[in-house]
C-alpha positions as CSV (number, residue, x, y, z in Angstrom):
1,X,84.1,177.5,-258.0
2,X,82.9,180.5,-256.2
3,X,82.1,183.9,-257.3
4,X,82.3,186.5,-255.0
5,X,80.6,190.0,-255.5
6,X,81.1,193.3,-253.0
7,X,78.6,195.9,-252.5
8,X,78.2,198.8,-249.9
9,X,81.2,201.1,-250.5
10,X,81.2,204.7,-251.1
11,X,82.1,207.9,-249.3
12,X,81.7,208.6,-245.8
13,X,82.8,211.1,-243.1
14,X,84.9,210.2,-240.2
15,X,83.0,209.1,-237.4
16,X,80.4,207.3,-239.9
17,X,78.9,203.7,-240.7
18,X,79.3,201.9,-243.7
19,X,78.0,198.6,-244.5
20,X,79.8,196.0,-247.0
21,X,78.2,193.3,-248.0
22,X,79.6,190.2,-250.2
23,X,77.5,187.8,-252.4
24,X,78.6,184.2,-253.0
25,X,77.6,182.1,-255.8
26,X,77.5,178.5,-255.3
27,X,75.7,175.9,-253.0
28,X,79.3,175.4,-250.9
29,X,79.3,178.7,-249.3
30,X,78.8,177.3,-246.1
31,X,82.1,175.0,-246.6
32,X,83.9,178.3,-246.3
33,X,85.6,180.6,-244.2
34,X,85.4,184.0,-245.2
35,X,87.4,187.1,-244.7
36,X,87.6,190.8,-245.7
37,X,90.8,192.7,-246.4
38,X,91.6,196.1,-247.7
39,X,94.7,197.5,-249.8
40,X,95.7,200.6,-250.2
41,X,97.7,201.8,-253.7
42,X,101.1,200.5,-253.5
43,X,100.6,198.6,-250.4
44,X,100.1,195.2,-249.3
45,X,96.2,193.5,-248.9
46,X,95.7,193.1,-245.3
47,X,93.4,190.9,-243.4
48,X,90.6,193.0,-241.8
49,X,88.2,190.5,-240.5
50,X,87.6,186.8,-240.9
51,X,84.8,184.7,-239.9
52,X,84.5,180.9,-239.7
53,X,81.7,178.4,-241.5
54,X,79.0,178.7,-238.8
55,X,79.6,182.9,-237.9
56,X,80.5,181.7,-234.4
57,X,84.1,182.2,-235.0
58,X,85.7,185.6,-235.9
59,X,89.2,187.6,-236.1
60,X,89.6,191.0,-236.1
61,X,92.7,192.9,-236.8
62,X,93.8,195.2,-233.8
63,X,93.3,198.3,-235.9
64,X,89.6,197.5,-236.4
65,X,88.9,195.6,-233.2
66,X,85.5,197.1,-231.6
67,X,84.8,199.1,-234.6
68,X,84.0,196.6,-237.1
69,X,81.8,193.5,-236.9
70,X,81.7,190.6,-239.3
71,X,78.5,188.6,-240.0
72,X,77.4,186.2,-242.4
73,X,73.9,184.4,-243.4
74,X,74.5,181.0,-245.0
75,X,70.7,180.8,-246.1
76,X,71.6,183.6,-248.4
77,X,75.0,182.9,-249.0
78,X,76.4,186.3,-247.8
79,X,78.7,187.9,-245.8
80,X,78.7,191.4,-244.1
81,X,81.3,193.6,-242.8
82,X,79.7,196.6,-240.6
83,X,81.9,199.2,-240.1
84,X,81.5,202.0,-237.5
85,X,83.2,204.9,-236.0
86,X,85.2,205.0,-239.6
87,X,88.4,207.2,-239.6
88,X,90.5,208.6,-242.5
89,X,92.8,205.7,-242.2
90,X,90.0,203.0,-243.1
91,X,90.1,204.6,-246.8
92,X,90.7,201.5,-248.8
93,X,89.9,199.1,-251.2
94,X,87.7,196.3,-249.6
95,X,88.0,192.7,-251.0
96,X,85.7,189.5,-249.9
97,X,87.8,186.5,-249.7
98,X,86.8,182.7,-249.1
99,X,89.0,179.9,-248.1
100,X,88.2,176.1,-248.1
101,X,88.9,175.6,-244.5
102,X,88.1,175.7,-241.1
103,X,88.8,178.5,-238.8
104,X,92.2,178.2,-237.7
105,X,94.6,181.1,-237.4
106,X,97.2,179.6,-239.2
107,X,94.8,179.5,-242.3
108,X,92.9,182.7,-242.2
109,X,95.9,184.7,-241.5
110,X,97.9,183.4,-244.5
111,X,96.5,185.3,-247.7
112,X,97.6,182.6,-249.7
113,X,95.0,180.3,-248.4
114,X,92.0,182.4,-249.9
115,X,91.1,180.9,-253.1
116,X,88.5,183.1,-254.0
117,X,88.5,186.9,-254.3
118,X,86.0,189.5,-255.1
119,X,86.6,192.3,-257.5
120,X,87.0,195.1,-254.4
121,X,84.9,197.8,-253.5
122,X,86.3,201.4,-252.4
123,X,85.1,203.1,-249.0
124,X,86.6,206.4,-248.6
125,X,86.4,208.0,-245.3
126,X,87.0,212.0,-245.1
127,X,88.3,214.0,-242.5
């Protein structure tokens, strides 16, 4: 069982930066690939970024490449998402998720593969 708690959301002006963090409970954090999703009201939850067990492998949605960076610290059971050059269209609720799998595209791109989810944190980017 893994519990995920996000923090770091808030309000920021366009062009600014926000860093999200996700703290995980349990002693098996390093066995999970982790991801960040985002969701707007009435829309599907979309993958933003994913990171493999060791942190060496990452994936980014085209819309955030070059602006967002995912990282993890297995010693501290945390995963982070550094969000730079934010745009109003980045406004969403951001969710941390965990998949008990190594880093394979067939897994990380499939929302159903993620077993555990955080409660979400709102990021609002004003123009």
